[in-house]
C-alpha positions as CSV (number, residue, x, y, z in Angstrom):
1,M,21.7,17.6,-68.3
2,K,20.3,19.4,-65.3
3,L,23.6,18.8,-63.4
4,L,25.6,20.3,-66.4
5,S,23.3,23.4,-66.4
6,T,23.7,23.9,-62.7
7,L,27.5,23.6,-62.9
8,A,27.6,26.0,-65.8
9,L,25.5,28.6,-63.9
10,L,27.7,28.1,-60.8
11,G,30.8,28.7,-63.0
12,I,29.3,31.9,-64.4
13,L,28.4,33.2,-61.0
14,L,31.8,32.5,-59.5
15,G,33.4,34.2,-62.5
16,C,31.5,37.4,-61.8
17,A,32.6,37.6,-58.2
18,K,35.4,40.1,-57.9
19,A,37.5,41.3,-55.0
20,P,36.7,44.9,-54.1
21,P,39.1,47.5,-55.4
22,P,41.7,48.8,-52.9
23,P,40.6,51.8,-50.9
24,K,41.4,55.3,-52.1
25,E,43.4,57.5,-49.8
26,Y,42.9,61.2,-49.1
27,V,44.5,63.5,-46.5
28,L,42.4,65.0,-43.8
29,K,43.4,68.0,-41.7
30,G,41.0,69.4,-39.1
31,E,40.0,69.8,-35.5
32,I,38.4,67.2,-33.3
33,L,35.0,68.4,-32.0
34,K,33.6,65.3,-30.4
35,L,34.6,61.7,-29.7
36,D,32.2,58.7,-29.3
37,P,34.2,55.9,-27.6
38,A,31.3,53.3,-27.9
39,G,31.3,53.7,-31.7
40,Q,34.9,54.7,-32.2
41,L,33.7,57.8,-34.1
42,A,35.5,61.1,-34.3
43,T,33.6,64.2,-35.3
44,V,36.0,66.4,-37.2
45,K,35.7,69.9,-38.5
46,G,37.8,69.2,-41.6
47,E,39.4,71.3,-44.2
48,K,38.7,70.7,-47.9
49,I,39.9,67.2,-48.8
50,E,41.4,67.5,-52.3
51,G,39.8,65.1,-54.8
52,W,37.0,64.1,-52.4
53,M,34.9,66.8,-50.6
54,D,34.7,70.4,-49.6
55,A,35.4,71.5,-46.0
56,M,32.8,70.2,-43.6
57,T,32.2,68.8,-40.2
58,M,31.4,65.1,-40.1
59,E,31.8,61.8,-38.2
60,Y,34.6,59.5,-39.2
61,P,34.9,55.9,-37.9
62,V,38.4,55.1,-36.6
63,K,38.8,51.3,-37.0
64,D,42.1,51.0,-35.0
65,K,41.4,51.3,-31.2
66,Q,45.0,52.5,-30.5
67,E,44.7,55.3,-33.1
68,F,41.3,56.3,-31.7
69,E,42.7,56.6,-28.2
70,K,45.3,59.1,-29.4
71,L,42.5,61.6,-30.1
72,K,41.5,64.4,-27.8
73,V,38.6,66.9,-28.2
74,G,39.9,70.3,-29.2
75,D,43.2,69.1,-30.8
76,G,44.1,69.2,-34.4
77,V,44.2,65.9,-36.4
78,N,46.0,64.8,-39.5
79,A,45.0,61.5,-40.9
80,K,44.3,59.5,-44.1
81,V,40.7,59.0,-45.1
82,M,40.3,55.6,-46.6
83,V,37.4,55.3,-49.0
84,Q,36.1,52.0,-50.4
85,G,32.8,52.2,-52.2
86,T,30.4,53.8,-49.7
87,D,32.6,52.9,-46.7
88,Y,35.1,55.4,-45.3
89,W,37.3,55.5,-42.2
90,L,40.4,57.2,-40.7
91,S,43.8,55.6,-40.6
92,A,47.4,56.9,-39.9
93,V,45.9,59.2,-37.3
94,N,48.2,61.9,-35.9
95,D,46.7,63.9,-33.0
96,T,48.4,67.4,-33.0
97,A,48.4,70.3,-30.7
98,P,45.5,72.8,-31.4
99,G,46.3,74.8,-34.6
100,S,49.3,72.7,-35.7
101,A,49.2,70.9,-39.0
102,A,51.7,68.2,-39.7
103,A,51.0,65.8,-42.6
104,P,50.5,62.1,-42.0
105,A,53.3,59.8,-42.9
106,A,53.1,58.4,-46.4
107,S,52.5,54.6,-46.7
108,K,55.0,52.4,-48.5
């Protein structure tokens, strides 16, 4: 009986475990103010991000090292902000000349 109860509880717990939802994507346009290579963080003075937040300056993690290495302080940046729960990061990073604003390529 105890084994049956344990198996039933285990089945219930496994049934409750779900994969996290896919991240939401938003478009970021702004200017790079600071880079932290040790943490792969970019401080960006960003324009309003439709559907997510008003214009503000904040740090964004850049998970892909090659994308982080494209960035230069003082340049413009266009990227996707990926948001999953309380985590967020930049992807599809395009470093642009100061003042230019090309949109990031759409994913397929």
